[in-house]
PLY file of the C-alpha trace (Angstrom):
ply
format ascii 1.0
element vertex 139
property float x
property float y
property float z
element edge 138
property int vertex1
property int vertex2
end_header
101.25 64.15 77.11
100.11 67.70 79.64
102.07 70.25 78.88
103.89 72.30 82.03
102.22 75.35 82.41
105.08 77.83 83.44
104.16 81.60 83.18
101.44 83.78 83.16
101.20 83.99 78.87
101.22 80.14 79.50
98.53 80.66 82.26
96.00 83.21 80.09
96.16 81.46 76.58
95.16 78.09 78.18
92.47 79.10 80.33
91.28 81.52 77.75
91.15 78.55 75.34
89.27 76.20 77.56
85.92 78.50 78.17
86.22 79.43 74.64
85.53 75.66 74.32
82.91 75.68 76.61
80.93 78.66 74.87
81.62 76.74 71.45
83.23 79.59 69.64
85.90 79.40 67.22
88.63 81.87 67.48
86.90 83.65 65.02
83.63 84.33 66.53
85.52 84.98 69.63
87.69 87.30 68.36
84.80 89.53 66.53
82.38 89.52 69.51
85.94 91.25 71.52
86.35 93.26 69.08
89.60 92.06 68.04
91.16 90.41 64.97
91.75 86.64 64.97
95.05 86.41 64.48
96.10 88.43 66.93
93.62 86.17 69.37
95.59 83.08 68.01
98.56 84.83 69.29
97.46 85.05 72.84
96.43 81.32 72.85
99.88 80.27 71.98
101.35 82.72 74.46
103.01 84.82 71.52
101.33 87.76 72.89
100.27 89.19 75.49
96.63 91.34 75.98
96.60 95.08 77.25
94.31 95.13 80.26
91.43 96.68 78.52
92.04 93.78 75.74
91.74 91.24 78.72
88.38 92.95 79.97
87.23 92.88 76.65
87.86 89.18 76.07
86.08 88.48 79.49
83.19 90.11 78.98
83.39 88.41 75.14
83.34 84.89 77.53
80.64 86.43 80.00
82.79 85.89 82.90
85.31 88.62 85.42
88.59 89.15 83.84
90.45 87.62 87.25
88.57 84.29 85.91
91.08 83.94 82.98
93.93 83.43 85.50
91.76 81.72 87.66
89.01 80.01 86.09
87.64 78.76 89.63
87.79 82.13 91.54
84.50 84.01 92.61
83.70 87.20 92.32
83.02 86.61 96.46
86.37 84.75 96.48
88.41 87.52 95.07
86.55 90.35 97.65
87.57 88.28 100.09
91.24 87.51 99.28
91.11 91.27 98.86
89.90 91.66 101.74
92.32 90.33 103.51
95.15 92.03 101.70
93.90 95.00 102.93
93.39 93.86 106.59
96.87 92.45 106.46
98.32 95.73 105.47
96.77 97.65 107.70
98.11 95.30 110.44
101.46 96.11 109.18
100.92 99.20 108.94
99.55 99.87 112.90
102.10 97.51 113.79
104.85 99.90 112.42
102.84 102.99 114.07
102.45 101.64 117.31
106.08 100.53 116.93
107.18 103.88 116.02
105.41 105.94 118.58
106.52 103.45 121.66
110.29 104.18 119.98
109.14 108.39 120.24
107.83 107.44 123.37
111.06 105.47 125.16
112.85 108.52 122.83
111.22 111.55 125.23
111.53 109.52 128.38
115.27 108.76 127.98
115.38 112.93 127.06
113.47 113.85 130.13
115.85 111.68 132.63
118.46 113.59 130.75
117.40 116.82 131.48
116.61 116.06 134.42
120.20 114.55 135.20
121.46 117.70 134.03
119.89 120.05 135.88
120.16 118.44 139.11
124.08 118.24 138.05
123.96 121.96 137.13
122.46 122.77 140.69
125.45 120.80 142.48
127.73 122.73 140.82
125.75 125.94 141.56
125.82 124.99 145.10
129.24 124.11 145.61
131.02 127.35 143.26
128.80 129.84 146.13
130.82 130.71 149.06
130.58 129.03 152.14
129.33 131.78 154.32
131.04 130.70 157.65
130.35 132.33 161.13
133.98 134.11 161.38
134.78 134.09 165.46
0 1
1 2
2 3
3 4
4 5
5 6
6 7
7 8
8 9
9 10
10 11
11 12
12 13
13 14
14 15
15 16
16 17
17 18
18 19
19 20
20 21
21 22
22 23
23 24
24 25
25 26
26 27
27 28
28 29
29 30
30 31
31 32
32 33
33 34
34 35
35 36
36 37
37 38
38 39
39 40
40 41
41 42
42 43
43 44
44 45
45 46
46 47
47 48
48 49
49 50
50 51
51 52
52 53
53 54
54 55
55 56
56 57
57 58
58 59
59 60
60 61
61 62
62 63
63 64
64 65
65 66
66 67
67 68
68 69
69 70
70 71
71 72
72 73
73 74
74 75
75 76
76 77
77 78
78 79
79 80
80 81
81 82
82 83
83 84
84 85
85 86
86 87
87 88
88 89
89 90
90 91
91 92
92 93
93 94
94 95
95 96
96 97
97 98
98 99
99 100
100 101
101 102
102 103
103 104
104 105
105 106
106 107
107 108
108 109
109 110
110 111
111 112
112 113
113 114
114 115
115 116
116 117
117 118
118 119
119 120
120 121
121 122
122 123
123 124
124 125
125 126
126 127
127 128
128 129
129 130
130 131
131 132
132 133
133 134
134 135
135 136
136 137
137 138
């Protein structure tokens, strides 16, 4: 019966075991190559412990794979870079949309301010004209 993999620890544990089997390593041999104790490796393989990033790098090196492959075995460096590029492009696009939106809002605000200034100036001129005494020719 296949056990359902539910979390990151289980994914790592399963993939780590599979890579170890593919390389023909015992837990002791992989632990030695990675510079960790066999007991610690055993705990990782049963999802009781989760390695630090440095430990993940050492395990991947010992298995001659990229660290990200411990979590996604079918991933390739090119695929990982493509995904990273796509995320970067999405972030740039989102940032540009926000900047453009902010610029448009600022431009609209500036236009509104200019219109208000013109209206106030016109009102002021009209009021000044109304306040000035009318010079009529007295007959």
